[in-house]
N, C-alpha and C positions, 0 to 999 in steps of 0.2 A: 605358506598360504598364497594363493592365487591372488589376482588384482580385483576377480569379481567378489571373491569372499571377502577381501578388505573392507570394499566399498559397502557390502551388505553389514560387517561390523560395526563402521560408524553410524551408517542408518539406525541400528541397534540402540546404539548409544543415545543418538537424539530421542527414541521414543521412550526411553526411561528417565526421562527429563526430571521428573518430581520427584525421584527417589534418590535417597543415601547411598551413594555408588558405593558396593563393597568392590568391585574391581574396574577397571576401565580396559577397554581392548586397545593395545598400541595402534598408533596410528603412523606410526614412523614411516612406512612403506607408501603409505595411502596415495594414490595417484588421481587425484583431483585437480581438473582445471576451474580456477578462479574466474569467475565472469560477471561483473555487475550490469545489470541492463535495465533502464528505468525506475531504479531506485530499489531493484531486487537481486539478490547476490545470489548465482546458481551454482553448484558443484564446489562449494567452499573446501579449502585442505583443513582439516583437523589435526592439530597436533597435541595429543594427552601425553606427552612425555614431562616428566618434572622440569626437564631443561628447557625452559620456555624461550624461544627467540623472541622476548617482549620489544614491542615498542617503547622507545622514549623520546621525552620531549626534552627542552632546555629549561635553565633557570629564567623565571620570570621576576625581575626587580621590582616590579611592582605588587606582585602579589606577595614577595618576602618582606617589603617592608612594610604591608597590613598585618603583618603577625604581630602578635603582643611582645613588648620586650621580655625578653628572660625566657621566652617560651622556645620549647624545643632543644635546648642546650646540647643533649645529645647527639642531635640529627636525624632522628628516628621519629617518623609519622606511624604510631602504631593505629591500625585500621580493624576494626571489627567487621567480619563476613560471616554470613552463614552458607553452608556449603551442601550441594545436596540438587542444586536446579540448573541443569545445562541450558543455555550456556553461560548463567552467570556467573556462579561459583561452583565448582566440583572438584573433586580428587584426581589428580594426576594418576600414572598407572602405578606411582610406588604408595598411592593411596594415605599420602600424608601432604603433598605439596599441593596447595589450593590455585587453582586456574580459572580462566575464564574471563567474561568481558568486563566484570566488575573490577577484578584484580588487574587486568589491564589497564583499566580507566583509572583506578587507585594510582598506579604505577605513574602514570605520565601526570596526574594532578600530583603526587610526591616531587617528582622532577621539577615541575615547575615553581614549586616552594624551596628548593634545594635540599630534600629532606630522602631520607632513604626509607623505602616503607616496610613495615614488618606486620603481617595478616596475623590476627587472634580469630580462629574459630569460634564461633559462638551458635549455640541454638538460637532460634528468631525470638524466641521469648527472652532469652537474658539478654539481648544487644541493650535494652536500655539501662539495665544495672551495670553493664560494663561500660558504658561512656559518661554515666553519672557518677560512677565511683573513680572515676580517672583511669582505670585499666588500660583503656583505649583513648584515643584523641577524637576519633571521628567513627561513625559508621557509613560504609560505601558498600549498602547490600540490597537494592531495589525497595528505599524505605520511600513509602509516598509521601507528600506534605498533607497534613490533614490540620485543621484548626485546632483540636486538643492537642496534638503532639507539640504544636508551638507555644503553647503554656510552658513546656519545659526544653521546647529545642529551638535551635536555631538551624536555617535550611541554604544550602546554595543549589540550586537545582541543575542537573547535568543530563537527563533523560526525559523524553516524554512516558508518561504513563499509559502504555498502549494495550489494547486485548485484540489478537489477531483470529482472523476467522481461516481455518485450516481446511483445505479442500481437496480432493482428489487432483493429481495435477493436470488430467484432461478434462474436468469437469464444465469447465468454461464460465464459471459462478464469478461474479464481481458483487461483493458486498460492501453498501456504504451506508445503508440506511433501512429502515424497517421494511418497505415493501419488498427488498431484494431476498427476504427470508421467508415471504407467504410461502406455505406448502410445503417447505423443506422440513428435514428431521435433522435436529441439530443436537447435539450433543454438548453437554455442560456439566460441571461440577456444584452439588447443590452448596447451597449456604453461601456463594459466592457473589461479588458483586455482578461478575457476569451473565450472573442467573438473574438476578434483578432486572439488568438491562434488556435480556433474551423477554422476560416476562413481560415487559413494559413495551417493546416493540411486538411482540404478539398481540397485546391487548390492543395497542395503535391497528394493528391490521385488522384484526375481526371487527372495531370499530367502524374501519373504511370499509368493511364489506369483502376483505381480501381473506384467502385460505389461511386457517391457523397452523402455526408450525407446531410440528411433531417433537416435543422434547425429550431425549433421552438423557438420562442420569448416569454420568460416569464417574466414582471417585480414585479412579486409578487412568492417569494421563495413556499409559500403554495401552491400557483396554479400549481407550478410545481412539487410539490409532489403528488399531486393528480392525476395530469395527469401520472405520473409515475405507480402511484398505479393502478388506472384504464387500463393500457397498452397502452396508446396513445404515450408513449415516450419508448425508450429503454435505454437513459441515462439523467442524468442531469450533468453539469459541472458549479461548481461554486467555493468559498472558500470553503476550505476543513474543517475548523474548524465546521463549519455549517452542513455539509453533514456527516462528521464522528459522527456527535452528532447524528443526526437522525438514523444511522445505529446502533449506539450503543445504542441507547434506545428503538429501536424498530426493533431487527435485524431479526425477522419475516418477515419484509416487506422489509427491504433495507440490501444493503450492498456496500461496496467500491470496486470499480472494480480496482482503480489504482489510484495514485497521479501525478500530474505534478507541476513542479515548477511554480509559479505565475510571473517569469521573462522570461520564454521558448521565446529564446533558452539559454538566459543567467539564471544567479541564484539570485535570491531575499530573503533577508533576513528581517525577525522581529527584531526590536530592541527597547531597552530602548532608549528615546529620550531626550537629554539635551540639556541646550543652549551651542553653541559652546564655547569652550576655559574657561569654569567654573570649568573644572578639574572633574566633578561629573562621567564624563562616566566611564574612568579608575576603579573609585571604582566599578562601576555596574558590568563591565566586570569581576573583580576578585571576585564580587558576586555571578554573574552568575557561575562560574567555580566551586564555593565553593560547590554552591547546585547540581549541577550535581555530584560533587563527594560524596558528602555526600547521595544521593539517594532521596532525597527530592522532585528535580527538575522532575525525573522520576515519582514519585509516583503521584504528580500533574497532569502530562499530561495524566496517566493512569486513575486516577479520571474522566477525562474529554473525555476519548476515542482519546487524541492527541498524541500517542505516535509515527507516521510517522512524526510527525513536531518536533520531538528532534533534537538538536545540541550536538556535543562532546565535542564542546568547544565556548566560546562567542569570536567574535572577534569584533575589535575596529575598527570603521569606516571604512567598509569592500569596496571593488568598489560597488556601487548601480547602480539601474536601471537607463538608460540614460548616462552611462559610455561610 
């Protein structure tokens, strides 16, 4: 396979990010130059082999001391993940090993706690039962803190819940508030939080005498990206990890014009999720702070092009959506 075709294979992997991957093209030979500039990553290398060269942290005595006595006697932290969304969690080339940004973060959190990590793949609808039943100890799989969930779970935050505005690489667009999308054609998935934000921004623009937004609905991320490439769209708004990964692996085609918090106008956070009152969340909070301090947290986010979702410190049970 030529270098050009290998690069295109990686771009194709990025555009199918919301699908459960039946097979991933190998990127062992991919020659992409990693470069971070202004908080964005361009041309990141992608390793989809099961033999991941994972980033590792060190043990945090403070985090270990916060674990309840007698917990994790076998030295294993069992973590629930939901695969299928690149780059968060997806199957490697062997179609069985889960890899991605969430698994890498879980690994360094486990390192800080002095524990080996075992991943348990669950459908999204099954993670609550999995953690409540004790089949897993924690969920590290893009779970947003909400007030409703806080009735049953404790949370230690580790990423900002961001939406990304994906545009063509040469569009010149910068999107940070409602006026920036006036008159544009924007793709979004129906029934999502990002749709509600897009509709609210459009209403604000119309009320202020600005041009309305033309909204095109796409349930398939792949279809939306193809429409963006063909020039039928000006932008796509959706979960930032997916959009940022597309921009980072195919910088000749895509860019991120801006990000918007997923809880707009409030703030939403992604957090390690544990059963309420079992004492694990405080230990995870200390673990997250430890990997932030030692730099491995930043390394993981840069590896997957997610620097814009970094937090400065972990919060324990912060105000959630619906407050």
